N, C-alpha and C positions, 0 to 999 in steps of 0.2 A: 593168300591163306597161308594159316598158322603152319612154320614149320614143322613142328611134333605131328600136325595134321595129317601132311603129307607124307610124311617117314611112319605113319601104323601098318597100312598094310605093304610098303617098301619090300622087293626082294634084294637081299641081299647077296653080293658074290659068296662064295661059298669059302672061301676062304678068310671071307668077314666073319662067317655064323662058328668057323673053326676055332677062330682067336676068342670070341665073345665066352668061347665053353669052358677057355681054360681058366678063368679066374673064380672058379671055385673054392681054391687053396689060393694059400700066402703062395707066392715064389722065394724059395735062399738064392735065386739067382740074382745078379745086378749086373744092367747091360750096359756099357760105357757108350755114350751116343754123340758124333759128330759128324755135322753137314756142310757143306760147302755149296751158298746157292749165290743166283745172281742178283741179288740185293737183298734188301730187308723189310721188304713189304711180302706178307704172305698172299695176298691176293693177286699180287702180280707175278711176284716174281717165282720161281719155281727153284728145283735142289739139284744142282750140278753133279753132285757125289756126296756117299755115305759112307762113314769107316765106324766101324764098331766092335768092341772086346765083349766078352762074358768074364765077370768076378765071378769067384765061386772059392768060398770059404780063404778069404784073404789072397787068393792069387789072381792075375792076370790069365787066363786059360786062353793062349793064342791061337789054338786049333780049335776053338767055341769062337768064332768073327766070322763078320760081314763086312764086306763092301762092294761100292757098285762105282759104277761111273753112269749116269741115268743121260739118254740119248732125247736132247729136248733139242733139236734140230728146228722145228717152228721157231721154238723161243729166239734162238741165236741168231736164225734170220732175218727176224723182227726186228731186232734189234740192236743188229749190226755187231753184237759180240763175236771174239776170236774163237773158234772153236779148236784152237792150235793146243786146249787140254786135254779134251777129249779126244783129240788124232792121236795126241802123243802117249795117253795114259795107258801104262799097262795091266790096268786093272778091267775087269769084266765089264762090258756096257752093256747096259740094259735098258729097253723101254721102259718109259714112268709106273706103268702098270706091271710091267714084270718083276720092276725093283719093287716097290713098296710092297707087293705080294710076297715076294721073299724075305723082306725086311719083316714087313708083321707075323711071318712064321716064325723069324727067327728070335723076334720079341719074345713070343710068348707071354705070357705074365710077369715077366722079371720087372724092377724097379730098374727105371732109369735115370742113369745118369751123365750130366752134360754139364758144359760150361753156359751158364744163359739157355739152360735146358728149353726155359719156356717155349723161346725162339723155333728150337728146332722141333719142338711136337707141334706148335702152330704148323710150321713147315707141313711135316707132315700130315696132319691134319688138313689142310687144304689142299695135299694131292688126293688125300681119301677121299675129301668131298667132290671132287671129281671122279672119281671112281664110283658113286654112290655107296660109299660107306657113312660108318658114323664117325665117332671121334673116337684118338686111344686111350682106354680106358686104364694105362698102367700108373702107378705113383711113379714121382718123380724125385730127385734129389740134385740140387743146383752146387757144383762143388765152391762158386763165391759164397754164393749165400751162407755156408758149411764154414768158409774160413773167416767171413764176417762174424758168426755167430761165434766162432772160436775163441776170437780176437777181442769179441764185443767192439764190431766197428759197424756204424749202420749209416755214415753219413756219406759212402764213395762203395763204388764197386771198382774190381780187380779184374784186369786182361787175363788169359790165359798164360800171357810172357811174363807179368809180374809174379802170378803164383807161381808158375816154374823156377824164377829167379829165386825167388824167397823160400821154395823148398829144394834148390840148388839143382835143379833135373838140367841135364845138359841143352845146348841150345842148337836149333838145326837152321841151316838154310830154305829147307825143305818146307813148302809147308801144303799138306794134306789132310781130308778130312781124316783119316787112317792114322796119321801121325800125330793130329790132336789129340785123338780117342785114345790112343796108348800114354800120352803125357795127363790129359784127364784120368785117365784109369789108375798112373801113378800117383798123382794128387788125391785121388780119393782112398786110397786104402792108406794115405798117410793123415788122413783129415779123418778118414771113418774111424781107425784107431782112438784116436785124439778124443773124438767125441765120444765114443764107447759106444757105436752104431752097429748092431749084429748082423 
């Protein structure tokens, strides 16, 4: 059966209806988003952690943030992955439903910003599909695309580490979705002013 036909009378969860109602007006809030995933395939891989910060009026708002480790036990067990990261993490641990619901409430109608943000959006959309919801409606900006536009480079992509080096951001041995989100936020503020994004 055609997909849209199946969804006509589908009863969506309450948090999703609330989310959809927020798009009547444009947001002045940007949300920097980074996910750690089990792989690069949105169909079979899952989100392991999410880190996110709001940017309002050219400032990273540390108090307006979201982070979570997703408890993906079945996935970890089926794929023989180590759950050391989940066990050792001090971040709040949530089931996929609770994490995605909280994330959607946090995002609202903000403009999403990330490094290769299309992938993060697809991973979230795959999780939303498992929860009988639609797809994210937020506009999205990619800092790699912003940098390439600024430099007029079309023939290559830049890693987050490369962009961090170009803009002299401090190096870190630790790797987490929240730390990546913070780096992306700093890069976004630099690129945003140079590109004249309001």
